[in-house]
N, C-alpha and C positions, 0 to 999 in steps of 0.2 A: 451530300449536302454541302460540304466544303464551304462553311460560313465564313472562313478567313480568306477564301479566294486564292488558295495556294496551287491550284492545279497549273503546271507548267510543262515546258518542253526543252528536252535536251538531246541535241544532235551529237551522235558519236559515230565517225567515219561517215558512211553514207546512209545511216539509219537514224530515224527519229523516234525518240521515246517520250512518253508523258509520264510525269511524277508529281507527287505533292511535296513542294518546297519547304524545307524548314527555314530558309532564309526569308521567304516571303512571309511565313508564320511569325517570325521574329519582328517583323514591321509592326505587329499587332500586340504580340506578347511580351516584347522586349528581348534584349540580348540573350542568346541561348548558347553563346560559345562555351560557357564553362559548364554546361549541363554534362553529366556523364554520357558517354556514347551509348550505353545500354538504354539510358532513359531517352535519349535522342531517337532510337530505334521504336521504343515504345510510343514516343510522340507521333512520329510518322505513321504508326499503325492506327492511332486515334484519328488523325487527320484523313486517312485514307477510308476509314470505315465509318466516319462521322455519319450518323443517322437520326439523332436527336433523341436515341432510346438506349442503345446498347453502347454507344459512342457519342459523347456529348461534348459540347463547347466547354461545359464545367470540367470535364475529364482533361481536355486539352489544356485548360488553364491551370489545373491542378498539377501536371507534369512540369509545364513551364515554371510555376511557382516553387517548385520543389527546392530550386536553387537558394531560396530564401533561408530555409531551415535545415536543409539536407535530409529532411524526413518528410513523412506524409501519412495520414490516415485514410486516405481516398481510395475508393475502390474503382477499378477500371476492367472492362472487359477486352481482352487481349486475343486476337486472332492470328495464329501463325500460318505461314505460307504452305507448311506441308506437316506431315506427320511420320515419324520413323518408328518401326517396330522390329523387334527380333523374335524369333519363333517361340520362345518360352511364354512370352507375355503376349505375342502377336496371336497365338492359336486361340486362347480365350476369347481374344477381341473379335475374331471372325466367327467363333462359336456365338457370341453374343449377338453379332449382327445376323446370323443365321436364324437364333431364336427370336429375334425382333421380326424378321420377316414372317416366321409362323405366327407371331402374336398379332401383328397388322392383318394378316389374312383372316385369322379367327375372329377379328373385330370387324371384318366386312370391308377392309381397304385394300389397296393395291400393295402387295409386298414389294415391288420394284420401287417403291417410295424410299425404301431403306437402302440407301447407297452413300459411300462417302463423298462429301461435298468437297473435302480439302484433299489434296493429292497423298496418297499412302504409299510408302515403300516398306516392304517387309523382308528382312533379310535372314535366312534360316542359317544361324550361326550358333546356336547354344546346345545342339544335339548330338554333336560328336563326342565319343567318350575315348579315352585313352585304354582300350582294352589291350591293344598290341604297342609294344614299344621296343625301341632299341635294335631295330633290324630295318632292312631295306624295304620290306613289304608292309610295314607298319600303317603307312598312309592308306594304301590300297585296301588292307584288311579291315581297318577301322571304318572307312567309308562303306564297305560292304555291308558291315554289320549295322552301320547307322541306317542305311536304306532298309535293310530288313526290320530292324526293330521299329522304324518310324513311318513304315509305308502307310498305314492308316491316316496318320497325321498329314502326310505330304499328299495324299489322295484329296484329303479335305481342303489343304491349302490351295491345291491345283483347282478345286471346284470354285473356291473363293476367288480365284484370279480370273476365271471366265465369267462368274456370276455378277462380281460388283465391278462398276465402274470407277475410275480414278484409284484403282488399287494394283500395284505391281508387285512381283515376288522375285527376290533374288535367289536362286537355288542354292542347296547345300554344296560345300567344298569350294566356296568362293572366298569367304573372309568374314570377319567379325563387322557387324552392322556399323560400329563407330568408324573403323577404318575405311570400309567401303564408302561411307558418308564423307569422310575426309578426303578421300583420293578420288571420289567420282561424283557422289551425289551433291555435295555442297557446291554451291554456286557463288556465294557471298552477295551477289545481287541476283534477284528473281525477275522473272519477266511473265507476263500473261497477255494474251490477246483478247480484246473486248471492244465490240462495236467497231472493227476496223482499225483500233488503235493498239500499240504496244505500250503496256504499262511496265515501269521499272520501280522496284521496292527491294527493301533489304530481305535477304534470304532469312528466314526465321523458322524455327520448327519446335515441336515437343516430341518427345520420345518415351517409348514405354520401357526404356532401360535407363536407370539413373545416371549412366555414364554417357548419355547424350550429350552432355556439356563438353565432350572432347571437341566438338565441332567449334566451340568457342574461340579455340586456337586459330580458326580460319577467319575470325572475324564475324562469325554468323551466330546470332543469339538463339541459344536453345537449351532447353534443360529436361529432365526427366520428369514425367508425371506417371500417375498409376494408370493402369490399363483402361479404367473405367473413365478416367478424365480424357484420356487420348482418344477414346470411342467418342466422347461427346465433341471434342474438337474436330474430329474427321467428319462427324455429322452437322458441322457447321455452328455449333454452340461456342461462344466466346470463353476462354479461359479467365476464369473470375479471379482477380489477384488485387491485393493492396498494393499501391506504388511502394516499391521497396526502399529500404536503406541501401545505399551503394557504399562499400568500403573500397577504398584505393590502397592497392598493394604496389609499393614503389620498389623496382628492382634496379639495382646498381652494380657496376663491375662486371666481372666475368668469372666462370668456373675455373678454378685452378687446374692444373695438369692432373690427370687421373681420376678426376671427380665427374660423374655422369649426371645426365638429366634426372634419372631416379634418385639420385641422392638430393638433388634440388627439390624435386616434388615432394619428397618425404620432409624435407625441412619446412617447405611451405605449408604443407598439411599439418604439421605440428603446431606452427605458429599461428595459423588461422582458427584451428580448433580450440586452441587455448584462449585466443581472443573472444571467440564466441560469435560465429557468423551465420548460424541456423536461419534460414529465411531470407538471408540479405543476398544481394548480388556483390560480387567481387570483381574488380575491374584493375587489370594491371597496367602500370605505366612506368615512366622513367626512362633514363638513358640506356639502361641495361637491355632494354628491348632491342636496341640497335644491332646487337650482336647475338640475340637469342634466336636460334633457327626455329622455323615454324613448327618442326616435329617436337622441339622442346616445349614450345608453347601449348601444343595439343597433350602433351604429357602432363602439363601442370592442369590444364583445363579439365582433362579426363578426370581427375581426383576431386573434384569440387564436391561429390556426395562425401567423400572422407572427411573434408574439412567442414562440411556441413552447409556450405553455400548453395543457393539456387543456381548459380553459374559462376564461372571464373574466366571473365571475357578479357580478349586481347583485340585492340582495335585494328582496323585494317591499315596497311602500310606497305612499304616497298617488299617487304620479306613475304606478305601475302601473295603478291604478284608474282614473286619468284617461285614459290611453291605451286601456284596454280599453272605456270608455266611448265615446271618440271614435271607435274602429274598429268599433263597432256589436255588441259583446258585449252579451248579455241582461243586465237587471237582476238576474235570480236568479243568473247566473253571477258577476257582481261581488260581490253580496252574500255568496256562498259563499266567493269568494277572501279577502275581508276577514276574515270570521268565522273561516274555517279557519286562516289565516296567523297571526292574533292568538292564537288558541287554542294553536297549536302551536309558538309562539316563533319562527315564520318571518317576522315583521313587522319591519322595521327601525325602531328608536326612534332618535331624536336622541341623539348622544354615544355610542352603543353601540360597543364595539370588542372583538371577539372574541380569543381567543387565535389567533396565526399562527405559522407556521414561520420567517417572515421578513416584513419590511415595506419598503414605498417610499412616498414622499410627494411629491405634485406640486402646486405653487401654480399654478392655472391661469391666473393673471395672467402667468406668465412664457411662456406658449406664444407662438410667432411664426409667421407664415405660412411654410408648409413644403410640400416635395415629397419623395419618395422615390426613389431610384434610383442608378445606372442599371439595376440588375438584381436588387436584392434589397429586399424591402418594409421591412426594418428599418433602411436606410441613408438616414436622414432628411437633407435638405439644406435650410436655409433658403432661402426664395425669393431673398434678396438675393445668395446665393452660387452659384445655378445656373449662371450664365454661366461663372464661374470654374472650377467643378468640371467643366463639359464640356469648356472647353478643356485642362484637365489630361488628361483622357481623350484628346482628340486628340494631345496632345503625346506621350502614352505609346504610343498607336497608331501614329502617323505619324512620330514624332521632330521634330515642328514644329507650329505652330498656324497653319494658312493663314489668310489674310486673307479676310474676308466679302466676296463679290462685289459692287461697288457697281452700281447700276442693275440689279439682278437682276430686279425686275418690270418689264417693259418695256410691257405692254399699255397702261396709262395714257398712255403717250407715244405711242400710236397705231402702234407697230411690230408687225409680224407676224413670224412665224418666217422667212419668206423675206427680209424686210428685214434681220434679224438675221444671217442667213446672209451677206448680200451685204456686211453692215459689218463682222462679226467672222470670218467664215468657217464652214465646216460644223462644225469641231471645237471650236467655242466652248461647246458643251454646253447650249444653250438648247433648251427644250421648249415645245409649246403644247398647252393643255388647255381645250377648250370656249371657244375664242377668246382666252384669256389666254397671253401669252408670257412665259416665265420661265426663269431658270437655277437649279437646284437646287443646294444647297450643304451642306456639312457642317454638322449641326445643326439643319438645317430639320425642322419639325414636320410629319411626313407623315400622322400619324393623331392626331385630337383626339377622343376618345370620352367621352361621359357614360354610363357602364356599370357593371355589376356590383352585387351586392348591398349592399356597404359602404355606399356614399352614395345610391343611388337610392331607398333606404328612408326617407331623411331629408327632410322638407318643407323645412328651413330652408335646406339647401345646394342643393336642386333649384331651389328659388324664387329663390335668390340668384344662381344661374346665369342664370334667366330675366331677372333685373332687370339683371344685367350686359348680356346681349343687348339688352334694351330700350334702354338708356342708349347702348351702342355704335352700335345702330341709329340712334338720333336724331342722333348726331353724323356719321353717314355712314359709319362704320366697315363694314368686311366681313371675312370669313375670308379667308385668303390662297388662291390657286388650287390650289396643291400639297397643301392639307391636306384628308384624307379625314376629314368630320365626320360624327358619328352620335349619336343619343339612343336609348338603350334602357333605359327605365324598369323598375323591378323589379315593377310591377303597375299595372293599368289606373287605378287610384286616381290614381296620379301624373298621368297624362293629364288626368284630371277637374279636378284642382286647378290644373295649369298653365294649362289652358284658361280655368277660372274666374276665374284671376287676371289673364288677358289676356297672359301672356307667352309662351304656345306660338308665337304668331304671330312675336314677336320672335325667338325661337330658330330657327323656320324660315327667317327672312330671312338667318340667317348659316349656314344648312346643317345645323342641329341639328334636322332632321325626324326623327320618329318611325321607327325602323327595325325594332323589334320589342320584344315584352316577353320578356326572357330575358338570359341570361349570354352575352354576345357577344364583345367586344374582349378582356376579361379572360381568357377561356378559350382564346383564340385563333382565335376565330371572327369575326375582323375583316374576312374577306373579301379579295379581291384588291385591290392598289393599282391606280390608273389605269396604264395601259400606258407613257404617257410618264415618269411618275414612277418605275415600277420599271425601265424601262430606263436612266434617268439614274443611279439607285443602282447598278445592275450595271455599267455602262459605266465609271463613274468610281469605283467602288468607295467609295461615300459612307457615312459613319456619319451616319444620320440618326435622328431621335427620334419616339416617340409619347408623348402625355401623355394619361392616362385616369384616371376616377376609381374605378379598381378597387382589387383588394388583392393582385394578383400582377403581378410584372413580370420573372419569371425569364427567362434566356436563350431566345430562340427560341420563347416562348410567344405573345407578341402577334402578331408577324408574322415570318417568317424572313429577311426583308431588313432589319428595323428593330433595330439593335444596342442601342440605348438607349431604355430605357422608364421613364417617370417618373409616379409615382402622384400624384394632386392632387386637390383639391376640385373639383366641378362648375363653380364660377365661375372658377377658374383654368384649367380645361380651355378654356372659352370665350375666355379671355384670350390663352391660347397660339395658338388658332387665328386670332386676330386678329394676333398678332406673327408667327406663322409660322416662328418659331425659338426654340431655347433660349439661343442666343447673344446674348441681350439681358438686361439687369438690368431686370425689369419693376417694380422698385420706384423706379427713377429715369429709366429710358429710355423713350421714348414708344413706344405700340402702333402708332401711325399718325398720320394727319392727318385733320381734320375737313373738312367741306365748304368751309370758307373757308381752308383751308390751315394752320391752327394744330395744333401738336403736342397729341396726345390721351395722357395717361398714365393708368395703371391706377387711380390714386386718383380719376381723373375720372369714372369709370364704375363705382366700386364701391359697392354700396349700403350704407346705415347700417343698424344693428340695427333701428331702428324701422321703416324701410322693409320689412325682411324680416319682422319681426313682424306688420305690417298685411297683408302678403301671405299669411302662414301662417294669418291668420284666415279665408282662403278655405277651408281644409281642413274639410270637414264630415263628420258622421256618415253623412249619407244616401249620400255618395259611397261608402263601404265597403259599406254594405248593398245599393246597387244593383249593384256589381261582384261581390260575393260570393254574391249571390241564387241563382245557378245555376253554381257555380263547377266542377261535375265533368260539366257538360253538353257543353261544347264547341260549335264552329260547325257548319254543315251539312256541311262537308267531312269533318270527324272523325265526326260522327254517321252519315255514308253509309259508312264502312268497314265492309265486311263481315266477320263475327267467326264462324269455325268453332267450333261447340259440340262439344268433345271434351275428355274428363279427361286425354288424353295428347296433346302437341303433334305435329301432323304436319310434321316436318321438309321443307324444301323445298330446291331448288337455288338458295341465295340468297347475295349477297355480303355481306349484312348480318346474317343470323342463321344460325349453324351449330351443330350437335350437338357440344358440347366433349367431349375425350377424358378428362376427369377421373376418371370412374368405370369405365373400360375395364379389363376383368379383376379388378374388385374382388370380394373374396369376403366372407364373412360375418364373418370374423376377420381381424386385421391380421397381417401377416408380419413376422418379425424385421428391424430395420434394418440394413443393411448398412453396414460401414465404407466411407469413400472412399479408393479406392486409385489412385494415379498419375493423379489429375486434371490437365487443363490449366486454364490462366488464361484466360478467354474475355475479360476486359477488366480492366484496372487503373486505377482512377479516383481522383481527388482528393478535396478536401474539399468539403462542401456540394453533393453530387450530390443533386439533387432527383428527386421523382417525374415532373417534367416531363422531365428528361434521359432517365429509364429507360423511361418510357412516355408519349411525347408525346400531346398531345390535338388539336393543330392539323392544318395542311396535311400532305397526303401527297405527297411528291416523286415525279415520275413515273418517275425512274431508280432509286428505292429499292426493295427486295425487296418491300414491300408494294405500291408502284405497279406494279411488273412483274407481280405476282400479279393485281391489277384488270384490267390491260390484257389479260393472258392470258385472263381471264374475261368479256371483251367489254365492259368498262367504259370509256367514254371519260374522258378527264382531267377534262374540265368536270364530271362527275358523280363524280369521286372522294369529294367531301364531306370528312370529316375523320377522324382516327383515334378520336377521341371518339364520333363517330356510328356507327362500325363496331364497337364493343366487343362486340358480340353475335356476332362472327366470330372466332373464335381463330386462324384461318390469316392474317388481316390483322394481328391484334394482336401474335401471336409475331413476325412479321416486322418490327413496329414497335418492337419492344423494344430499348432502347438506340439508337434510330434519330433522336434529336434532333439538329438541325443543328449545334448548338453544343457537344455533347459532346465531351470531350477524353479519349481513351484513352492513358494513359502509355506504352503499349508501342509507340506510333508517334511520330515526332518532327513536331511542328507541323502536325497533322492534326486538323481539325474535322469531327465527324459521326460516324455510327455505324459506324465501321470498326474492325479488329483486324488483328493479324498471327497468322496460321495457324501453330502450332508443330506438327511441326517443319519444314514445308515453307518457312516464312518468308515465305509469299506474303501480301500485304495484300489484305483482301476485308471485304465487309459482314459485320458481327457475325452476322447470321442465317445467311449462307451459311457462315461458319466453324463455327457451331453444328452445322449439318447435316452437315458434314464429319467432324465429332467423332462425331456421333451414328452415322454409318455405320461408324465404327470402335469403337463402343461405349466411347468415351473420356468419363468423367464430367468435369464442369466446375465451376470455382468462379469468384467475382468477388472481386477484392481492392479495398479501397477505403480512404479516409481518414475524416475526422471528419464528423459529422452526415450520414450516409449515409441517404437517403430523406426528405429535408425536403419539406415541401409538401402538395399535395393527397392526400386519402385515396384513392389510386387503385389499386384491386385488380389492375389488369392490370400494375402495375409488378412484382406478385409472380406473378401467373399467368403472364406471359410469361416471366419468369425461370425458373420450372419448366419450361416447355415447351421452352426452349432446351437444356435438360438440365442446369442448374446444381443442384448439391446443397447447395452451402453459399455464404454471403457471409462475407468476412472483413474487418471494417472496425474503425476506431478508436473510433467510437461511432455510434448510430443515433437517428433520430427516431422517437417512439412508434408512429404508426400503420403505418408500412412495417415496422418490425420485427414487429409483431403479424401483418401480413398474410403475410409470409415463412412465419411459423410456420403460419399457416392454410392455406398451401399446401405445407407438408411440406418447405420450405427452411430449414435451420439457420442462424441468424443467430449468428456467432462474433465475439468482440471480442478485439482484440490486447491482450496484458498491457499495464498501464500502462508507458509510456515506450519501447514497442516500436512499430513502424509497418512499412509497406512500405519507406520510406525508411531506417529505421535497420538493417534486414535487408539493405538492398541489392536489393531485389527488381527484376527486369526484366519478369517475366510469361512468361519462357521456363522456369520452374521447373516440375517436377511436384511435386503437392501430395496429400499423404495426411493422411486424419483418422481417428483411431482412438477407439473407445469410444462410438459413436453409439448403440449399442443398450443401453448401460449409463447413459445420461445422467441426471443429476438437475437440477430447476430450479435456476439459477444456478451450477451445477457447471463443472468445467474439462475440456477435451479437449485431447489432443495433436495438433498439426498439425506436419506435417514437410514442409519446402520443399526439394527436391533439385535443385540447379543447378550453375552454373559454380563457386559457393563451396562446393560439397560438400553436405552435409546440414546445415540449420539447424532446430531444434525449438523450438517455443513452446508453452506452456501457455495456450491461448485461453480466454477466459471464454464460457460458453454463455449466450446472451443469452434463452433461454428461461426467463422470470422467474417463472412459476408452475406448480403442478402441473397445473391445467387446461390450460395451453398444451402442457405436456409430453404429455398424454393426446392433444390434437390431432395433435402431431408424430408420436407412436407410430403413430396410424391413418392417416398420410399426408396429414393435412389435417383441418380443422375440418368440412368437409361430409361426408367419409367417416365420421367420428365421429358426427355427428348422424344420418345415414342408417343407420348400424349400429344405433344406438340405438332408431331407429323399428322395426327388424326383431326 
């Protein structure tokens, strides 16, 4: 439509591009120079898609007028240029597309109508587990096991790759989706051919992983959405959103000697989470950006979900071009990015300060060495305070702080486990592992993992870890025998530069051998602990620790037997592997002794900035070009997978891929929504319940409902794999909903795990089993919760599983953005207690009957009446309906976003 007549031409080199000009729009809308960069990107999106319906002149004006008040209540429809998926969330997305083709065929239409209209890249990166570690064959062995475990899933993805248009798959063993996105897929400026013209526009995306925000470091606007919302986006639906508040974060100064990008991001995360930026955009600015490498920017952008923001954006500037040049982008692309960004006012100039809703400021010289934990990424703890904080945890758990066992590592004295038993007795608690004899203690580090997209994309911290390993090796230090060490880089380029700098050999010597390219420990794919270690933890009920360079450390996520998990920089991960415990102050206590018996301190093996800079010089453009030359091809095993050529998937008897029931009985028109009458509470939960609590991604316990299902289907425990890998099977996933080993249901006293009380029988049972009993009686269900319900990963099964258990509504004090959206996308209504009211203020026990009226007459952001009937009689509240936009309301009325899209196709 282009009502403002903004279509323009831009010549770059010898090529002509067409684009929608913000400068021309400003002639009508007024000065746009101080509009935040992120909102300029949204404004261009509205100009380009203006059609009078999904993008209107009023939408365009609302974005331009944002500068007047730095806020807005206006809803827009946003269409990203592309969609990024990882395999945990991507497989159920492709399952849903396949089942949509089935549904379309049953309704008498052409199944090939179901195709992504927006380009989709799916990177298989979440399936490798650390089964083998600490030796030269670990990578090869883990990849072999990965292919064996996941063959059914990979066959299905290969089918999807040939069946659907606009859909590409990056095979396993390549890298983490965010790093592949940063190093290869991200363009900064996107182009497409239409009617013989080449159109240029900002590269934008949504992704099914919450850490999609990492690409913001490259000046690309992107954020995580639920798998359901991503599916709608790739099927051409606009992402419905309110124009956000934009918080400016000003960075000044430079990091001091010895301080890493990880220390910086943990500080930023703590500051922003404390300020409160949920649902808001964060945009970084200030002179500190002049010297902030792009890899450091990406590290900060990556953790936007941890500080609660929708995105953490860094504008385009000279550093962006430097990185694109280093990572092998073409000269033509780099020239286009610079010319387009400068012409559109999307280029960061020195001293530029947009209008913001709120601002924070950090002098980077004040950042100190830090970790975060024990169970939330925003809980930063200075390195100097870790020992004290852990001992406070022990005091709270045990009522005392036990002494650290003297002489706990006895092998160096030549004693065997038999010697120890003779000296101390069989109950002394000593273990033997690969010839080493030791006694495991509270606070011991049992996992030290260099893992996750946050840090493994950053050459400075990866090479710093290698240099720490080199210096430690030179002094004769080694990792403690009870520490499971692993190195899982985000791309093959990392291996190239670690090897080129000569430090991979040093990392290997400390047990940090390559275990795979993918998201391992951070997603719960840490693999099993050695039997003696696991036995010691269980027999003596030990509170042990993991130290990982990841971004998530929620309860039960890293490993079910590890209660405290600490996020740290890669070099600190190496240091804690050497120390073997978090009950030591690494800032002043020794890590161990050198070959001559002298104490070795952290400062003795910590590299200087100059040493790191010299090592970073080993990172070269040819490394990127070599590793990404055939990025979609995969190895021989991947290429050998047989692919059935069929437009509709032939469903098999598989424990990995099953036909989901979401479209069963669906007609061409939606039915009226029935009120909820006399529902029972399935679970009553506290504050900060994460999507990991609701839908765990890690190990499947043999005695859980999901474990029982797999055993009934002939799957041995060793082949259970993980919840995340089985997301294509709704039977496993609904049994795993609310099955986290650390979730606490307030309907039960002092019980951890996915249990509830079945009302009215009063019997305690697994949440899944209770839900099935209620289903037999046709009893609807609700979930009651506290503040920040659904924090964490953009996990669509947290909503899908909730629906399949029979839950009609969630009633909480507040929600995190993505999960709230996912609930609506599955037809579950998110309701919010009135301000000042909660489950506690109402004295709810979970025994109440719950009725909700007015669901068929909902309005976006309206109120509904909720009645709790129990021992206190009847209590009524007017709950806020957290269906925030009219688009979301349409999805809910259709029973979900996929039903809405499918009916639109018909």
